[in-house]
C-alpha positions as CSV (number, residue, x, y, z in Angstrom):
1,M,1.1,-25.4,-26.4
2,E,-0.1,-25.7,-22.9
3,S,-3.8,-26.1,-22.1
4,G,-5.6,-23.4,-20.2
5,P,-5.5,-25.0,-16.8
6,A,-1.8,-26.0,-17.1
7,A,-0.9,-22.4,-18.1
8,F,-2.8,-21.1,-15.2
9,A,-1.2,-23.5,-12.8
10,G,2.3,-22.8,-14.1
11,A,1.7,-19.0,-13.8
12,A,0.3,-19.4,-10.3
13,F,3.2,-21.5,-9.1
14,T,5.8,-19.3,-10.7
15,L,4.4,-16.0,-9.4
16,F,3.9,-17.4,-5.9
17,G,7.5,-18.8,-5.8
18,A,8.9,-15.5,-7.1
19,G,6.8,-13.5,-4.6
20,L,7.9,-15.7,-1.7
21,L,11.5,-15.3,-2.6
22,L,11.2,-11.6,-3.0
23,W,9.4,-11.2,0.3
24,T,11.9,-13.4,2.1
25,S,14.9,-11.5,0.7
26,L,13.3,-8.2,1.7
27,R,12.6,-9.4,5.2
28,V,16.2,-10.6,5.6
29,R,17.7,-7.5,4.1
30,L,15.7,-5.3,6.5
31,R,16.6,-7.6,9.4
32,E,13.0,-8.3,10.2
33,P,11.7,-11.8,11.2
34,V,10.5,-14.0,8.4
35,A,8.1,-15.8,10.7
36,E,7.2,-14.7,14.2
37,G,8.2,-17.0,17.1
38,T,10.6,-19.2,15.2
39,N,14.3,-19.6,14.7
40,P,15.2,-16.9,12.1
41,V,17.7,-19.2,10.3
42,V,15.3,-22.1,10.0
43,A,12.5,-19.9,8.9
44,T,14.7,-18.2,6.3
45,V,16.0,-21.5,4.9
46,L,12.6,-23.2,4.8
47,T,10.9,-20.2,3.2
48,S,13.7,-20.0,0.6
49,L,13.5,-23.7,-0.2
50,F,9.7,-23.5,-0.7
51,G,10.1,-20.5,-2.9
52,V,12.6,-22.3,-5.1
53,A,10.4,-25.4,-5.1
54,F,7.4,-23.4,-6.3
55,L,9.5,-21.8,-9.0
56,A,10.7,-25.3,-10.1
57,V,7.2,-26.7,-10.2
58,G,6.0,-23.7,-12.2
59,A,8.9,-24.2,-14.7
60,W,8.2,-27.9,-14.9
61,V,4.5,-27.3,-15.7
62,F,5.5,-24.9,-18.5
63,T,8.0,-27.4,-20.0
64,R,5.6,-30.3,-20.1
65,P,4.5,-31.3,-23.7
């Protein structure tokens, strides 16, 4: 069983990553900029990569013994 701080960190990372991916996908679907003043493709790719990375870290925290 995870300790309290590890469970909190895992939940925070997982929720933030999921929220970031959801927000990015909605912005792209509505054809709105992901980040103002940047290249749309680069902003979309980097935001998606960070969302996946946060989800992966959250999953890793939950799977630690």
